[in-house]
C-alpha positions as CSV (number, residue, x, y, z in Angstrom):
1,M,0.4,-26.0,3.1
2,R,-2.8,-25.3,4.8
3,R,-4.4,-21.8,4.7
4,V,-6.6,-20.6,7.5
5,L,-8.5,-18.3,5.2
6,S,-9.2,-20.0,1.8
7,F,-8.3,-18.3,-1.4
8,A,-11.9,-18.8,-2.6
9,L,-13.2,-16.8,0.4
10,V,-10.6,-14.0,-0.2
11,I,-11.6,-13.8,-3.9
12,A,-15.2,-13.5,-2.9
13,I,-14.4,-10.7,-0.5
14,L,-12.4,-8.8,-3.2
15,A,-15.5,-9.1,-5.4
16,I,-17.6,-7.0,-3.0
17,S,-18.1,-3.4,-4.2
18,S,-15.6,-0.8,-3.0
19,V,-18.2,0.8,-0.8
20,A,-19.2,-2.4,1.0
21,Y,-15.8,-3.4,2.4
22,A,-15.9,-6.7,4.2
23,A,-15.9,-6.0,7.9
24,K,-15.4,-7.8,11.2
25,A,-18.5,-8.8,13.0
26,P,-20.0,-5.9,15.0
27,S,-19.0,-5.7,18.6
28,P,-20.7,-4.0,21.5
29,Q,-18.2,-1.1,21.2
30,A,-18.3,-0.8,17.4
31,N,-20.7,2.1,17.2
32,Q,-19.5,4.1,20.2
33,P,-18.7,7.6,19.1
34,G,-16.0,9.9,20.3
35,S,-15.4,13.6,20.3
36,R,-12.8,16.2,21.1
37,L,-13.2,20.0,21.7
38,L,-10.5,21.7,19.7
39,A,-11.3,25.3,20.6
40,V,-13.8,27.6,22.2
41,V,-15.7,29.2,19.3
42,G,-14.4,32.7,18.6
43,K,-11.2,32.2,20.5
44,T,-7.8,30.9,19.5
45,A,-6.6,28.4,22.0
46,G,-3.1,27.9,20.7
47,A,-2.9,28.4,17.0
48,S,-1.6,31.5,15.2
49,I,-4.5,32.5,13.0
50,R,-4.4,35.2,10.3
51,P,-7.2,37.8,10.1
52,G,-10.1,36.5,8.1
53,G,-9.2,32.9,8.7
54,E,-11.3,30.2,10.4
55,Q,-10.7,27.7,13.1
56,L,-11.4,23.9,13.5
57,T,-13.3,23.9,16.7
58,K,-14.5,20.4,17.4
59,I,-14.0,16.9,16.0
60,R,-16.4,14.0,16.4
61,W,-16.1,10.4,15.2
62,A,-18.1,7.2,15.1
63,N,-17.9,3.8,13.5
64,H,-21.1,2.7,11.7
65,I,-21.8,-1.0,11.0
66,D,-24.4,-1.9,8.3
67,A,-26.7,-4.3,10.1
68,V,-27.3,-6.3,6.8
69,T,-24.0,-6.4,5.1
70,G,-21.7,-6.0,8.1
71,A,-19.7,-3.4,6.2
72,G,-18.2,-0.7,8.3
73,R,-17.5,3.0,7.9
74,L,-15.8,5.6,10.0
75,R,-17.2,9.1,9.9
76,L,-15.2,12.0,11.1
77,V,-16.9,15.4,11.5
78,I,-14.9,18.6,12.2
79,D,-16.7,21.8,13.1
80,T,-15.3,25.0,11.8
81,T,-16.1,28.7,12.5
82,G,-16.9,29.3,8.9
83,P,-16.6,28.1,5.3
84,V,-13.5,26.2,4.1
85,T,-12.5,24.0,1.1
86,V,-11.2,20.5,1.4
87,S,-9.5,17.7,-0.6
88,G,-8.3,14.3,0.3
89,T,-5.5,12.1,-1.1
90,P,-4.2,8.6,0.0
91,S,-0.5,8.5,0.8
92,A,2.0,5.8,1.6
93,T,5.1,7.8,2.0
94,S,5.7,6.4,5.5
95,T,2.6,4.6,6.8
96,P,-0.8,4.3,5.0
97,R,-2.8,7.4,5.5
98,L,-5.4,9.7,4.1
99,V,-4.1,13.3,3.8
100,V,-6.9,15.9,4.0
101,N,-6.0,19.5,3.1
102,V,-8.3,22.1,4.7
103,K,-7.9,25.5,3.1
104,G,-8.9,28.5,5.2
105,A,-8.8,27.2,8.8
106,V,-6.3,26.3,11.5
107,P,-6.6,23.9,14.5
108,G,-7.9,25.8,17.5
109,T,-5.7,23.9,19.9
110,T,-2.1,22.9,20.5
111,E,-3.3,19.3,21.0
112,T,-3.4,18.1,17.4
113,D,-2.7,14.3,17.8
114,I,-5.9,12.3,18.6
115,D,-6.0,8.5,19.0
116,L,-8.9,6.6,17.6
117,D,-10.0,3.0,18.4
118,G,-8.0,1.4,15.6
119,R,-11.0,-0.4,14.1
120,I,-10.9,1.6,10.9
121,A,-8.3,4.4,11.6
122,D,-5.6,4.6,14.2
123,S,-5.2,8.3,14.8
124,I,-5.6,11.8,13.5
125,S,-3.0,14.5,13.5
126,M,-3.4,18.1,12.4
127,K,-0.8,20.7,11.5
128,S,-0.8,24.3,10.1
129,E,2.4,25.7,8.9
130,D,1.2,29.0,7.4
131,G,-1.4,30.1,9.9
132,L,-4.2,29.8,7.4
133,N,-4.5,26.2,6.1
134,T,-4.3,22.8,7.8
135,V,-3.1,19.4,6.8
136,I,-5.0,16.5,8.5
137,N,-3.4,13.0,8.5
138,V,-5.6,10.1,9.2
139,E,-3.5,7.0,9.9
140,L,-4.9,3.8,8.4
141,P,-4.0,0.1,8.4
142,L,-4.3,0.0,4.6
143,L,-4.4,2.6,1.8
144,P,-7.9,3.2,0.6
145,D,-8.9,3.0,-3.0
146,E,-10.8,5.7,-4.9
147,G,-14.4,5.2,-3.9
148,E,-13.5,3.9,-0.5
149,Y,-13.3,7.3,1.1
150,R,-15.0,10.7,0.8
151,V,-13.9,14.2,1.9
152,F,-16.5,16.9,1.7
153,T,-18.1,19.9,3.5
154,L,-21.6,20.6,4.9
155,P,-22.9,24.1,5.1
156,Q,-24.0,25.9,8.3
157,D,-27.5,24.8,9.5
158,P,-28.7,27.5,11.9
159,P,-32.2,26.0,12.6
160,N,-30.5,22.8,14.0
161,K,-27.6,24.8,15.5
162,K,-25.0,23.1,13.3
163,P,-21.9,25.0,12.2
164,F,-20.0,24.6,8.9
165,R,-18.5,21.1,8.9
166,V,-15.7,19.1,7.3
167,V,-16.7,15.4,6.8
168,I,-14.4,12.5,6.2
169,D,-15.9,9.1,5.5
170,I,-13.6,6.0,5.3
171,N,-14.8,2.5,4.6
172,Q,-13.5,-0.4,6.7
173,P,-10.6,-2.3,5.2
174,L,-10.7,-5.9,4.3
175,P,-9.7,-8.2,7.2
176,L,-6.1,-9.4,7.0
177,A,-5.9,-12.9,5.5
178,N,-4.3,-15.6,7.6
179,F,-1.9,-18.2,6.2
180,N,0.0,-21.1,7.8
181,F,3.4,-21.3,6.2
182,T,6.1,-24.0,6.7
183,P,9.9,-23.5,6.4
184,G,11.8,-24.2,3.2
185,L,11.2,-23.8,-0.5
186,K,10.4,-27.4,-1.4
187,D,6.9,-27.8,-2.8
188,K,6.1,-24.1,-2.4
189,L,4.2,-22.6,-5.3
190,I,5.8,-19.2,-6.2
191,A,4.6,-16.7,-8.8
192,I,7.2,-14.6,-10.5
193,D,6.2,-11.6,-12.5
194,P,8.8,-10.1,-14.9
195,G,7.7,-6.5,-15.1
196,H,6.7,-4.9,-18.4
197,G,7.2,-6.9,-21.7
198,G,5.9,-6.9,-25.3
199,T,4.7,-3.5,-26.3
200,D,5.8,-2.0,-22.9
201,P,9.6,-1.8,-22.6
202,G,9.5,-0.1,-19.2
203,A,12.4,2.2,-18.4
204,I,15.2,2.5,-20.9
205,G,18.8,3.1,-19.9
206,L,21.2,5.6,-21.5
207,S,22.8,2.8,-23.6
208,G,19.4,1.6,-24.8
209,L,19.0,-1.3,-22.3
210,Q,15.3,-2.0,-21.8
211,E,13.9,-2.8,-18.4
212,K,11.6,-5.5,-19.8
213,S,14.7,-7.5,-20.9
214,V,16.5,-7.2,-17.6
215,N,13.4,-8.1,-15.6
216,L,12.9,-11.2,-17.7
217,A,16.5,-12.3,-17.5
218,V,16.6,-12.0,-13.7
219,S,13.2,-13.7,-13.4
220,L,14.3,-16.7,-15.4
221,R,17.3,-17.0,-13.2
222,V,15.1,-16.9,-10.1
223,K,12.9,-19.6,-11.6
224,A,16.0,-21.9,-12.2
225,V,17.3,-21.4,-8.6
226,L,13.8,-22.0,-7.1
227,E,13.2,-25.2,-9.1
228,K,16.6,-26.5,-8.1
229,A,15.5,-26.0,-4.5
230,G,12.3,-28.0,-5.1
231,A,9.9,-25.2,-5.5
232,K,7.2,-24.9,-8.2
233,V,7.2,-21.7,-10.2
234,I,4.5,-19.8,-12.1
235,M,5.7,-17.2,-14.5
236,T,3.4,-14.5,-15.7
237,R,5.5,-14.4,-18.9
238,Q,8.5,-16.4,-20.1
239,D,9.4,-14.4,-23.1
240,D,8.9,-10.9,-24.5
241,R,5.2,-10.5,-24.7
242,D,2.2,-8.6,-23.3
243,V,0.5,-10.8,-20.7
244,F,-3.1,-9.8,-21.3
245,G,-2.6,-9.1,-25.0
246,P,-0.9,-6.7,-27.5
247,N,-1.6,-3.0,-26.8
248,S,-3.9,-3.8,-23.9
249,S,-4.7,-1.1,-21.3
250,A,-2.4,-0.8,-18.3
251,V,-5.1,-2.0,-15.9
252,D,-5.9,-5.1,-18.0
253,E,-2.2,-5.9,-18.2
254,L,-1.6,-5.6,-14.5
255,K,-4.8,-7.4,-13.7
256,A,-3.8,-10.3,-15.9
257,R,-0.5,-10.7,-13.9
258,A,-2.3,-10.8,-10.5
259,T,-5.0,-13.1,-11.9
260,I,-2.5,-15.7,-12.9
261,A,-1.1,-15.9,-9.4
262,N,-4.6,-15.8,-7.8
263,V,-6.1,-18.6,-10.0
264,K,-3.1,-20.8,-9.5
265,K,-3.2,-20.2,-5.7
266,A,0.4,-19.3,-5.4
267,D,2.0,-19.1,-2.0
268,I,3.7,-15.8,-2.7
269,F,3.9,-13.3,-5.6
270,V,7.1,-11.4,-6.5
271,S,7.1,-8.8,-9.3
272,I,10.6,-8.0,-10.6
273,H,11.5,-4.6,-11.9
274,S,14.4,-2.1,-12.6
275,N,14.2,1.4,-11.3
276,A,14.6,4.8,-13.1
277,A,14.8,8.4,-12.0
278,Q,15.4,11.8,-13.6
279,N,18.4,12.2,-11.3
280,R,21.1,10.0,-12.9
281,D,22.9,9.7,-9.5
282,A,19.9,7.9,-7.9
283,D,21.0,4.4,-7.1
284,G,20.3,1.4,-4.9
285,T,17.8,-1.5,-4.4
286,T,14.3,-1.1,-3.1
287,T,11.4,-3.4,-2.3
288,Y,7.7,-2.4,-2.1
289,Y,4.7,-4.0,-0.4
290,Y,1.0,-3.4,0.1
291,Q,-0.1,-4.7,3.5
292,K,-3.3,-6.6,2.7
293,T,-2.2,-9.8,4.5
294,R,-0.1,-10.2,7.7
295,Y,2.9,-11.2,5.7
296,D,3.4,-8.6,2.9
297,S,5.9,-6.4,4.8
298,M,7.7,-9.5,6.1
299,L,8.2,-10.8,2.6
300,A,9.4,-7.4,1.4
301,R,11.9,-7.0,4.2
302,N,13.4,-10.4,3.6
303,L,13.6,-10.0,-0.2
304,Q,15.3,-6.6,0.3
305,A,17.8,-8.0,2.8
306,G,18.6,-10.9,0.5
307,M,19.3,-8.7,-2.6
308,V,21.4,-6.2,-0.6
309,Q,23.5,-8.9,0.9
310,A,24.0,-10.6,-2.4
311,A,24.8,-7.6,-4.6
312,G,25.9,-4.9,-2.1
313,L,24.1,-2.0,-3.6
314,K,22.7,0.8,-1.5
315,D,19.9,-0.3,0.7
316,K,16.9,1.9,0.0
317,G,14.6,-0.1,2.2
318,S,11.3,-1.9,2.0
319,L,8.5,0.6,1.6
320,P,4.6,0.6,1.5
321,A,3.2,1.4,-1.9
322,N,-0.2,1.3,-3.7
323,F,1.0,-0.7,-6.7
324,Y,-1.8,-2.6,-8.5
325,V,-0.1,-6.0,-8.9
326,I,0.9,-6.4,-5.3
327,K,-2.4,-5.0,-4.1
328,R,-4.5,-7.3,-6.2
329,A,-2.5,-10.5,-5.6
330,I,-4.4,-12.1,-2.8
331,M,-1.3,-13.9,-1.4
332,P,1.7,-12.1,0.3
333,A,3.3,-10.1,-2.5
334,A,6.2,-7.7,-3.1
335,L,7.6,-5.7,-6.0
336,V,11.4,-5.5,-6.1
337,E,13.4,-2.7,-7.9
338,L,16.8,-4.3,-8.6
339,A,18.8,-1.2,-9.4
340,F,18.5,2.0,-11.4
341,L,18.7,1.8,-15.2
342,S,19.0,5.6,-15.3
343,N,22.2,5.3,-13.4
344,P,25.1,4.6,-15.9
345,A,27.0,2.4,-13.4
346,E,24.0,0.4,-12.4
347,E,22.8,0.1,-15.9
348,K,26.1,-1.7,-16.7
349,L,25.5,-4.0,-13.7
350,L,21.9,-4.8,-14.8
351,A,23.2,-5.9,-18.2
352,N,25.8,-8.2,-16.6
353,P,24.8,-11.9,-16.3
354,Q,26.9,-12.3,-13.2
355,F,25.1,-9.5,-11.5
356,Q,21.8,-10.8,-12.7
357,Q,22.6,-14.2,-11.1
358,K,23.6,-12.5,-7.8
359,M,20.3,-10.7,-7.7
360,A,18.4,-13.8,-8.5
361,E,20.1,-15.7,-5.7
362,G,19.5,-12.9,-3.3
363,I,15.8,-12.9,-4.1
364,V,15.6,-16.7,-3.5
365,Q,17.6,-16.3,-0.3
366,G,15.0,-13.7,0.8
367,M,12.2,-16.1,0.0
368,Q,13.9,-18.8,2.1
369,R,14.2,-16.5,5.0
370,F,10.6,-15.4,4.6
371,F,9.2,-18.9,4.8
372,A,11.4,-19.7,7.9
373,Q,10.3,-16.5,9.6
374,A,6.6,-16.7,8.7
375,S,6.4,-20.3,9.9
376,G,8.0,-19.4,13.2
377,K,6.2,-16.1,14.0
378,G,2.8,-16.7,12.5
379,G,2.8,-13.5,10.5
380,E,3.3,-11.2,13.5
381,Q,4.7,-7.8,12.5
């Protein structure tokens, strides 16, 4: 199977520092700024503002391209009528976004949804529910890592006629890797990652069933079904052990799993887990993805459909998430949560060999569908 973008190139890109994200070549429009007047200073155009509060009065934005490295950065500047405090947190609850909390100011307009050019961010939306503070959502194609964004304020600068400002800097995401897939499982190289293991038991059910054991049992069944179909399988572990080494840090352990798949140049990477929640009634099957290639969400959707069809548990959907292993695996990747160990009924299922086989066959069926869909649509979402 031929890849348009080689793994070596992708690995090189990932090695670039978090500040210098690889960027697309500059275009004539790349540095064109935009702006939007949100309010006339001193007046409230549509927001209900409490006495003593401030307003967001104007927003400006521009994409900056480093002439040497080609790295890109979006800068958003929001003027306010006075001092505020800010904080920013990435979120993947629906779509990837940077959530910025502005304390002490409300939008000075009823027009709070602003489209950007999509090069680094897609849009901005602002909302105040208490008449004093504002939540700003910056919609992004990918979740930013720590160090790949900054949220801060700048003081008033009277000599230069500049008001108090909120500044949001976001680095340009990696370009999406392209792959050319063919239908079928024969000769595909598939990395399977049984979650946890060794000194890390993962979740533990009410009866004492350990997640690491369930994950491994299902993973080995997936391996057997795949090999019968002619695929080649890479296992991050085939027994009860730490992958990086005993008592290793969480980061080292997770990095080791992704590295195995990356070094072997697997076609896809699937991490197999069992879920848990404080609410013992929580149930169902979920699949997570991190969209760093054009195929991650496609893989997750197909795996989710395969498992739900095979076992019939509640369909909790395929969702974006910032999980390390699927983010650092450079090929299309997904993390499946088979069922809830914290749910007594589903814990019994997870311990049942027949159920484990059903889930394994559902995962493989999802892979089969993924390769067929990916080859036919070229990774389009």
